[in-house]
C-alpha positions in Angstrom: 79.6 151.3 339.3 79.7 153.4 336.4 81.9 155.8 339.1 83.8 152.9 340.5 86.6 153.3 337.5 86.8 157.4 337.9 86.9 156.6 341.7 90.1 154.2 341.6 91.7 156.8 339.2 91.6 159.7 341.4 92.6 157.2 343.8 95.7 156.2 342.0 96.6 159.9 341.3 96.9 160.9 344.7 98.6 157.8 345.3 101.5 158.5 342.3 101.6 161.7 343.6 103.4 160.5 346.7 106.0 157.9 344.7 105.9 160.3 342.0 108.8 162.4 343.2 111.1 159.0 343.1 109.9 158.5 339.4 108.0 156.1 340.4 104.0 155.2 340.5 104.4 151.6 342.6 101.6 151.6 345.1 103.1 149.8 348.1 105.7 152.9 347.9 103.4 155.2 347.6 101.7 154.1 350.7 104.9 153.8 352.5 105.1 157.6 351.4 102.0 159.0 352.2 102.4 157.3 356.0 106.3 159.3 356.2 104.5 162.6 355.1 102.2 162.0 357.9 105.1 160.9 361.1 104.5 165.3 361.3 100.7 165.2 361.1 100.1 168.8 359.9 102.8 168.5 357.3 100.9 165.5 356.2 97.1 167.0 356.2 98.8 170.1 354.0 100.3 168.0 351.4 97.3 165.7 351.2 95.4 169.4 350.5 97.7 170.1 348.0 97.6 166.6 346.6 93.5 166.6 346.1 93.8 170.5 345.4 95.9 170.0 342.4 94.6 166.8 341.1 90.8 167.8 341.3 92.3 171.1 339.3 93.2 168.6 336.7 90.4 166.8 336.1 87.8 170.1 336.0 89.9 171.4 333.2 90.4 168.4 331.3 93.9 167.7 331.3 95.3 163.9 329.6 93.9 162.1 332.0 96.5 159.5 332.1 98.9 162.3 333.4 96.9 163.1 335.9 96.9 159.1 337.1 100.6 158.8 337.1 101.1 161.7 339.7 102.4 163.9 337.2 100.4 167.1 338.0 100.6 166.4 341.9 103.4 165.6 343.1 104.6 169.3 343.1 101.7 170.6 344.7 102.8 167.9 347.6 105.9 169.3 347.8 104.6 172.7 348.5 102.0 171.5 351.0 104.5 169.5 353.3 107.3 172.0 353.1 104.2 174.6 354.2 102.8 172.6 356.3 106.1 172.2 358.1 107.2 175.8 358.3 104.3 177.6 359.8 101.8 177.3 362.8 98.2 175.3 361.2 95.1 177.1 360.6 92.4 178.2 358.8 94.6 181.1 357.1 97.6 179.1 356.2 95.0 176.5 354.9 93.3 178.8 352.2 97.1 179.7 351.3 97.9 176.3 351.1 95.3 175.3 348.4 95.6 178.8 346.2 99.5 177.7 346.4 98.7 174.2 345.5 97.0 176.3 342.4 100.1 177.8 341.5 102.0 175.2 341.7 99.3 173.2 339.6 99.7 176.1 336.7 103.4 176.4 336.8 103.6 173.0 336.1 101.0 172.8 333.3 103.2 176.0 331.8 107.2 174.4 332.4 105.5 171.4 330.5 104.2 173.0 327.3 107.2 175.2 327.6 109.9 171.9 327.9 108.1 169.4 325.7 109.4 171.4 322.7 113.7 170.2 323.9 111.8 167.0 325.2 112.7 168.1 328.7 111.2 167.3 331.7 110.1 169.7 334.4 110.3 168.0 337.3 110.0 169.7 341.0 111.0 173.3 339.2 106.9 173.9 339.8 107.9 172.6 344.0 110.9 175.5 343.6 109.0 178.7 342.5 105.6 177.7 344.6 107.4 177.4 347.8 109.9 180.4 347.2 106.8 182.2 346.2 105.1 181.3 349.4 107.8 182.1 351.8 108.1 185.4 350.1 104.9 186.4 350.1 104.4 185.3 353.7 106.8 187.8 355.0 103.6 190.2 354.7 100.9 187.6 355.9 100.9 188.7 359.9 97.7 185.8 360.1 100.3 182.8 360.0 102.8 182.1 362.3 105.7 179.7 362.4 105.5 176.6 363.9 107.5 175.8 366.7 106.7 171.7 366.4 110.2 170.9 365.4 110.9 172.2 368.9 108.1 170.0 370.8 108.6 166.9 368.6 108.0 164.5 371.3 105.2 166.2 372.3 103.4 166.0 368.8 104.3 162.0 368.7 102.6 161.4 372.0 99.8 163.6 370.9 99.3 161.6 367.6 100.1 157.8 368.7 101.6 157.8 372.0 104.1 157.2 373.8 105.6 154.1 372.1 105.8 155.9 369.2 108.1 158.6 370.8 110.4 155.3 371.8 110.5 154.5 369.0 111.7 157.5 367.6 114.5 158.3 370.4 115.6 155.2 369.9 116.2 155.7 366.0 118.0 159.3 366.9 120.1 158.4 369.1 121.9 155.6 367.2 125.4 156.1 367.6 128.2 155.4 365.2 127.9 156.2 361.5 127.1 159.8 361.6 127.2 159.8 357.6 124.5 156.8 357.9 122.1 158.8 360.1 122.8 162.0 357.5 122.0 159.4 354.6 118.5 158.6 356.7 117.9 162.2 357.3 118.8 163.5 353.7 116.2 160.5 352.5 113.6 162.4 355.4 114.3 165.5 354.6 112.4 165.0 350.6 109.5 165.2 352.3 110.3 167.3 354.4 110.7 165.3 357.6 113.8 165.6 359.9 114.0 162.4 361.7 115.8 159.5 360.5 112.6 157.2 361.1 111.2 158.6 358.0 114.7 158.2 356.2 114.8 154.1 357.0 110.8 153.9 355.9 112.4 155.4 352.8 114.9 153.3 352.2 113.3 150.2 352.6 110.4 151.1 350.3 113.1 152.3 347.2 114.6 148.8 348.0 111.1 147.5 347.6 110.3 149.6 344.4 114.0 149.0 342.6 117.0 147.5 343.5 118.7 150.0 341.3 117.4 153.0 342.6 118.2 151.9 346.2 122.0 151.6 344.8 122.3 155.1 343.0 120.6 156.6 346.2 123.5 154.8 348.1 126.7 155.7 345.4 125.5 159.4 345.2 124.9 160.3 348.7 128.7 158.7 349.6 129.8 160.0 346.8 129.1 163.3 348.1 129.9 162.3 351.3 133.5 161.6 350.2 133.9 164.7 348.3 132.8 166.8 351.5 135.5 164.9 353.1 138.4 166.0 350.7 137.4 169.4 350.4 137.1 170.1 353.7 133.6 170.9 354.1 131.1 170.9 357.0 129.0 167.5 355.9 127.3 167.5 359.0 125.2 170.6 358.2 123.0 168.2 355.8 121.5 166.8 359.1 119.7 170.3 360.2 119.2 171.7 356.0 116.4 170.3 353.5 119.1 170.0 351.1 121.3 166.8 351.1 118.3 164.8 349.1 119.9 166.7 346.1 122.5 164.2 346.0 120.6 161.3 346.5 117.8 162.3 343.6 120.4 163.4 341.2 122.3 160.2 341.1 118.9 158.2 340.8 117.8 160.8 337.8 120.8 160.7 336.0 122.2 156.9 336.7 119.1 155.0 336.3 115.3 157.3 335.4 116.2 159.2 332.4 119.4 157.3 331.4 119.5 153.4 330.6 121.1 152.0 334.2 125.0 151.0 332.6 128.5 151.4 333.4 128.7 154.5 331.7 126.0 156.2 333.9 127.0 154.8 336.9 130.9 156.7 335.9 128.7 159.9 334.9 127.0 159.9 338.0 130.2 159.9 340.0 131.6 162.8 337.3 128.4 164.8 338.3 128.3 164.3 342.1 131.2 166.7 342.6 129.8 169.6 340.7 126.4 169.0 342.3 128.0 169.3 345.3 129.7 172.7 344.3 126.6 174.0 342.8 125.2 173.7 346.3 127.5 175.2 348.1 127.6 178.2 346.0 124.1 178.5 345.2 123.3 178.2 349.3 125.3 181.5 350.2 123.7 183.2 347.2 120.1 182.3 348.7 120.8 183.7 352.2 120.6 187.0 351.0 116.9 186.5 350.3 116.3 183.8 353.7 115.1 181.0 351.9 116.2 177.4 351.2 117.8 176.2 347.7 115.6 172.7 348.2 116.1 170.8 345.0 117.1 173.9 342.8 120.9 171.8 342.3 119.1 168.5 341.6 117.1 170.7 339.0 119.7 172.2 337.3 122.6 169.2 337.1 120.0 166.6 336.1 118.4 169.1 333.3 121.8 170.4 332.2 122.9 166.1 331.6 119.6 165.3 329.8 120.2 168.2 327.4 123.8 167.7 326.9 123.1 164.1 326.2 120.2 165.5 323.6 122.6 167.6 321.7 125.3 165.0 321.0 126.2 164.6 317.1 127.2 160.5 317.8 125.1 158.8 320.1 126.2 155.1 320.8 124.8 152.6 323.0 126.8 152.9 325.8 125.5 155.8 327.5 121.4 156.1 326.2 118.3 158.0 326.8 115.4 155.6 328.2 113.4 155.4 324.7 110.1 153.8 326.8 110.4 154.1 330.1 109.1 151.5 332.1 108.0 150.8 335.9 111.4 151.0 337.2 115.0 151.4 335.9 115.1 147.5 335.9 112.6 147.1 333.4 114.0 150.0 331.7 116.9 148.4 331.4 116.2 144.9 330.9 113.6 145.9 327.9 116.5 147.7 326.5 118.5 144.8 326.2 116.8 141.9 325.2 114.6 144.2 322.6 114.6 142.2 319.2 116.8 143.5 316.6 113.3 143.5 314.7 113.0 146.6 318.0 116.2 147.9 318.1 116.2 148.8 314.4 112.8 149.8 314.0 113.4 153.9 313.7 115.2 152.8 310.6 112.6 153.5 307.6 112.5 149.9 306.0 114.4 150.2 302.6 113.9 146.8 300.8 115.9 145.7 297.6 115.5 147.2 294.6 115.2 143.1 292.9 113.5 140.6 292.8 115.2 136.6 292.9 118.4 135.5 294.2 121.5 137.6 293.3 124.9 137.9 294.6 126.3 140.8 296.3 129.9 141.6 293.9 131.2 144.4 295.8 129.9 145.6 299.4 130.6 148.6 301.7 134.2 149.4 301.5 135.1 147.6 298.2 138.1 146.4 296.3 137.3 148.3 293.0 135.0 151.8 293.9 132.7 152.1 296.9 135.7 154.2 298.3 135.7 157.0 300.8 132.6 159.5 300.9 130.9 156.8 298.5 131.9 153.4 300.6 128.7 152.4 301.8 127.3 151.1 299.0 126.5 147.6 297.1 126.9 146.1 293.8 124.4 143.2 293.0 125.1 140.8 289.9 123.1 137.4 288.9 125.1 134.0 289.0 124.2 130.4 288.1 125.1 127.1 289.8 128.4 127.2 288.5 129.4 130.8 289.9 129.3 132.1 286.1 127.5 135.7 285.4 126.9 135.0 282.0 125.8 132.4 279.4 128.3 131.8 276.2 131.4 134.2 276.0 130.1 136.7 277.9 131.1 139.3 274.9 127.9 141.1 274.8 125.3 142.7 277.2 122.9 140.7 276.6 124.5 137.3 277.4 124.3 138.2 281.2 121.6 137.1 283.5 121.2 140.2 285.4 121.2 142.3 282.3 117.7 143.7 281.4 116.1 142.3 284.5 113.3 145.3 286.2 114.5 147.2 289.3 111.9 147.9 291.8 110.9 150.9 294.2 112.9 149.7 297.4 109.9 151.8 299.1 107.5 154.5 298.8 108.7 158.1 298.0 109.0 160.7 295.2 111.3 160.8 292.8 114.3 163.0 293.0 116.4 162.7 290.2 116.8 160.9 286.9 119.4 160.3 284.4 119.2 158.6 281.2 119.7 158.7 277.2 123.7 157.2 278.2 124.4 154.1 276.1 125.1 151.1 277.6 129.2 149.9 277.9 130.9 147.5 275.7 131.9 144.5 277.9 135.0 145.4 279.4 134.8 149.2 279.1 134.1 151.9 281.4 132.2 155.7 281.1 134.2 157.7 283.4 133.1 161.1 282.2 129.4 160.0 283.1 130.0 157.7 286.2 127.2 157.0 287.8 125.7 156.1 284.4 121.5 155.9 284.0 120.4 156.4 287.4 117.1 157.1 289.9 117.2 158.6 293.2 114.0 158.4 295.4 112.8 160.9 298.5 111.9 158.4 301.5 111.9 160.6 303.6 113.9 163.9 305.1 117.5 163.2 304.5 116.7 159.6 303.3 116.9 159.1 299.4 118.3 155.8 297.8 119.9 155.8 294.6 120.0 152.8 292.1 122.6 153.5 289.5 124.1 151.6 285.8 120.3 151.2 284.1 119.9 150.5 280.8 119.5 153.5 278.4 115.7 154.3 277.8 114.4 151.4 280.1 113.3 154.1 282.7 109.2 154.3 283.4 108.8 157.0 285.5 109.3 161.0 286.0 110.8 163.3 288.4 108.5 164.2 291.0 106.3 161.0 290.3 105.2 159.3 293.4 106.0 155.2 293.3 105.0 152.8 295.7 107.4 150.4 297.1 107.5 147.2 294.4 107.1 149.5 291.6 108.8 148.6 288.4 111.3 152.0 287.8 113.7 150.2 285.0 115.7 147.3 283.8 119.6 146.7 284.4 122.2 148.3 281.8 125.8 148.4 281.8 125.9 152.4 281.4 128.1 154.8 283.2 131.3 153.2 285.4 130.4 149.7 284.6 132.4 146.8 282.7 129.4 144.5 282.5 126.1 144.7 283.9 125.0 145.0 287.6 122.6 147.0 289.7 124.9 149.8 291.7 122.5 150.3 294.8 123.3 153.1 297.7 121.3 155.4 300.8 122.4 158.7 301.5 121.1 162.2 303.0 120.6 164.2 300.0 118.5 164.0 296.3 121.5 163.8 294.5 123.0 161.4 291.6 126.4 160.8 293.8 125.7 161.9 296.7 127.8 160.5 300.0 126.7 157.5 301.1 124.8 157.0 304.3 125.7 153.7 306.0 121.9 152.3 306.7 120.4 148.6 306.9 118.2 147.1 304.5 115.2 145.4 305.5 114.2 142.0 305.0 115.6 140.0 303.0 116.9 136.3 303.0 121.1 135.0 303.1 121.2 131.7 301.2 124.2 129.2 302.5 124.3 126.2 300.9 121.1 124.5 302.1 120.4 126.7 304.7 118.4 130.4 304.3 118.9 132.9 306.8 116.1 135.4 307.3 117.5 139.1 308.3 115.4 141.9 309.7 117.7 144.6 309.5 121.2 144.5 308.1 123.7 145.0 305.3 124.6 142.1 302.8 128.1 141.3 302.4 130.5 140.3 299.6 129.8 136.9 298.0 126.8 136.6 299.7 123.5 135.5 298.0 120.6 137.2 299.1 117.1 137.9 297.9 114.1 139.9 299.1 112.0 138.1 301.5 108.3 137.2 300.1 105.3 137.1 302.7 103.1 134.0 302.9 99.4 135.4 302.4 98.1 133.2 305.0 100.7 135.0 307.5 100.0 138.2 306.3 96.3 138.0 306.5 95.8 136.4 309.8 98.9 138.7 311.6 97.5 141.5 310.5 96.5 143.4 313.8 94.9 146.3 312.9 93.3 148.6 316.0 89.8 147.9 316.6 89.9 144.4 315.8 88.7 142.1 317.7 89.6 138.5 318.6 87.8 135.3 320.1 89.7 133.5 322.5 89.0 129.9 323.6 91.4 128.8 325.8 90.0 125.2 328.2 86.6 126.1 327.6 86.5 129.4 328.8 85.9 132.5 326.1 87.2 135.9 326.5 87.8 138.5 324.3 90.5 140.7 323.0 90.6 143.8 321.5 93.6 145.9 319.1 94.3 149.0 320.3 96.4 152.0 320.2 97.5 154.8 323.2 98.5 158.2 322.5 102.0 157.6 322.1 101.3 155.5 319.3 102.2 152.1 320.4 99.6 149.3 319.3 98.7 146.7 321.6 96.5 143.6 322.6 94.2 144.4 325.4 92.5 141.8 327.7 89.9 143.3 330.0 89.0 140.3 331.8 92.8 139.5 333.2 93.4 143.3 333.0 96.3 142.4 330.8 98.4 144.1 328.2 100.8 143.1 325.1 102.6 145.3 323.5 103.6 145.2 319.7 104.5 146.7 316.4 103.8 145.3 312.8 105.1 145.9 309.7 105.3 144.4 306.3 107.7 142.0 307.1 105.8 140.4 310.3 104.6 141.4 314.0 107.1 141.7 316.8 105.8 142.0 320.7 107.8 144.7 322.9 106.0 144.5 326.2 103.9 143.0 328.6 101.4 143.9 331.4 99.3 141.7 333.9 98.3 138.6 335.1 101.1 135.9 333.8 98.4 133.6 334.0 96.4 134.8 331.4 96.0 133.4 328.1 97.5 136.5 326.5 100.7 136.0 328.4 100.8 132.4 326.4 100.2 134.1 323.3 102.7 136.7 324.0 104.9 134.1 324.5 104.6 131.8 321.5 104.5 134.3 319.0 106.8 137.0 320.2 108.6 137.2 317.0 107.0 136.0 314.1 107.7 136.5 310.1 104.7 136.5 307.7 107.6 135.1 305.3 107.5 131.2 304.9 110.6 129.4 304.8 111.2 125.6 306.1 113.4 124.9 307.9 114.4 129.2 308.9 114.8 130.2 312.3 114.0 133.8 314.3 116.0 134.5 317.3 115.4 137.0 320.2 115.7 137.5 324.2 112.6 138.1 326.2 112.6 140.2 329.5 114.2 137.9 332.4 111.8 139.5 334.8 108.5 137.9 333.3 110.0 134.4 333.9 112.1 134.3 336.9 110.3 134.3 340.2 111.0 137.5 342.7 113.7 136.4 345.1 116.0 135.2 342.0 115.1 139.0 340.4 116.4 141.1 343.9 119.8 139.5 343.2 120.1 140.3 339.5 118.8 143.1 339.8 121.7 144.7 341.8 124.2 143.7 339.4 122.1 144.4 336.3 124.0 147.4 335.2 126.9 145.5 334.6 126.7 142.6 334.3 122.7 140.3 333.1 122.9 136.7 333.9 119.6 135.9 334.1 118.0 135.7 330.0 114.9 134.1 328.6 115.6 133.5 324.9 112.9 132.5 322.4 113.6 130.7 319.0 110.5 130.1 316.5 111.2 127.7 313.5 109.3 127.4 310.4 107.6 124.0 310.4 105.3 123.0 307.5 102.9 124.3 304.8 100.7 121.6 303.1 101.4 123.1 300.1 103.5 125.8 298.6 101.3 127.9 296.0 97.8 127.9 298.1 98.4 126.6 301.4 95.3 125.9 303.8 97.8 126.0 306.8 101.2 126.9 308.2 103.0 125.2 311.0 105.6 127.0 313.4 107.0 125.5 316.8 108.8 128.2 319.2 109.9 127.8 322.6 110.9 129.6 325.4 114.3 128.7 327.5 115.4 130.2 330.7 119.4 130.4 331.0 121.3 130.8 334.4 124.5 132.1 333.5 124.6 130.3 329.9 122.9 127.3 331.4 119.3 126.5 330.1 117.2 125.7 333.0 113.6 125.0 331.7 111.7 125.2 328.4 108.5 125.8 327.3 107.6 124.5 324.0 104.6 125.8 321.5 103.2 124.5 318.6 101.7 127.0 315.8 99.2 126.3 313.6 98.2 129.2 311.4 94.7 128.6 309.2 94.0 130.4 306.1 90.4 131.2 308.0 92.2 133.9 310.3 92.4 131.2 313.1 95.7 130.2 315.1 95.6 127.8 317.7 98.2 127.2 319.7 99.6 124.0 321.8 101.7 123.7 324.5 102.2 122.0 328.4 99.4 119.0 329.6 97.4 119.4 325.9 96.8 122.7 326.6 95.3 124.5 323.2 94.5 128.2 322.9 92.6 129.5 320.1 92.4 132.5 318.8 90.6 133.9 315.8 89.3 137.0 314.5 85.6 138.4 315.2 83.7 139.3 311.8 82.1 142.5 311.1 79.1 141.9 310.2 79.3 145.1 308.3 81.9 144.0 306.0 
């Protein structure tokens, strides 16, 4: 029984080596491709031998098992085996050559992986190219190997393999009249697996359609874009019918349009731009490589895709209309839906969380692009004051600094970091006066990371309690509010910058986790930029939620659902992604957690398992509690809509998403404002088609101070989740 997981893992590594050629790990698609490889029996045999050689070597040498399982170390060797098996007659000598060629290809794969990883670039099928070229050139001196004549006697081979029925089917496909370009499309798909027949291409096309509608549509767009360009320039397109190069256009289109870039109008547009370039490169390289009497195979695809990915990475201004796939999913569709439907917090999770430098309610007197200052290079900054219910900043006449509500209030560190710069000993101004010579007044600059600093200015003289070079934690008291520098009345000036100097150019950067008060309503903001006249405050955590929703790796959870018990465990993978794992149902829910809350990002596995309900109910939960406030997010629609509906959506998803799953969570009640025993929440997920709600699932959530979470939903189902206590604690 212990060997069973290893056998399953190796089985997956073999299958995925086939589907990985199309950037896929779909088992059914992989099975179809395996069948296609055996349409030429000996090519299939040598391809399989190569895959086994590469993957066994990877296991023996101790490479990362997940990469092996994904087929990342096997697909290039597979292509070398297929190509060699097609070119040469089968023999014992060829078997030996194939095994060592697979080893060579594996070593090249590892070397290129290590080299290109420095630039965050994939190695694609470069190892295959180097491997197959080495074999072809070397075998010119290998007299024991003979060139294959199977392509001449194809009918005999098919008859020997299955019989007359396969011969008839093959003959029918190859003699379909008309639509010459369509036939060449199928031949080009088949050529990816070195099969020079239409049947192979049709099987691959159906498999590609099953695996990904976006990938399928891109294969069609890529191929016919190249076809039209061939017609425009007067080149002989029919040459693709008997050469193994037409697939360059198909793979380039899939890679650029939907795999390495989030599918969108922009990615499809760039695909159309890159295809003529690929045609030009294919034609020119073809003439160069005839000198060595070897095919260019997938060289144009590799060059164009690597160039484009590298060009995108070097951009100074990256925009969301043409973006890399930050976390590649199983299909281009999933990558697209995850990108579009991730919660605001997930989209901003790469921002280091910088909080407000004060506590309590403050008013934004001046925001970005202010009316008085905050101009040009210093436009991304805020000025904060405290006002009373009448909108006044002071009591009495307001002639003195001490009359102002914010004067001498404590200023706190917005995040952890080292103190880079301090300016002190500048006296407070009289009300209405300004110090133009010492513009920033008493100030503190804190370094939170490389090229990330905060500056707090106009502090009171002599109130700074820290020293330059000292490390401060988030929430540490730094100083008191004053009226120094270019400040006619007491206030806080707060800005985020990339350099460690007082008065540095400002950054357009969001503030983390604050509330905006609007009359009787409160709005929670995970990452945002306060606006003029808004009344804002730092968010305070509710202790119950903070304790219960703290999921650290290694923590185990006891789960009770309909009298059935199970256990979950919190884990972290090699990419530093945290997830809840349900071994019983082989189900996983990915999330990330920070001081503000817990945010689920993705789900894999059985959607009838308890973990899916937990994922739905607590998809986006803040650790704070403000009665009546709501958080809103959207979730991947493919988790909730059936496959026929998603099939239609997938085709047009890069251009328009009409299926949506909307999440709303409301903070309902806690039994005591100071020391509560429980907190009640309510969440709902709505299925929406063309902005019309067609179905809702409602969850009532009770979080106890003991750490137990109870979720009630449809038909009085109760899901209970609580931590398993460690006996060592």
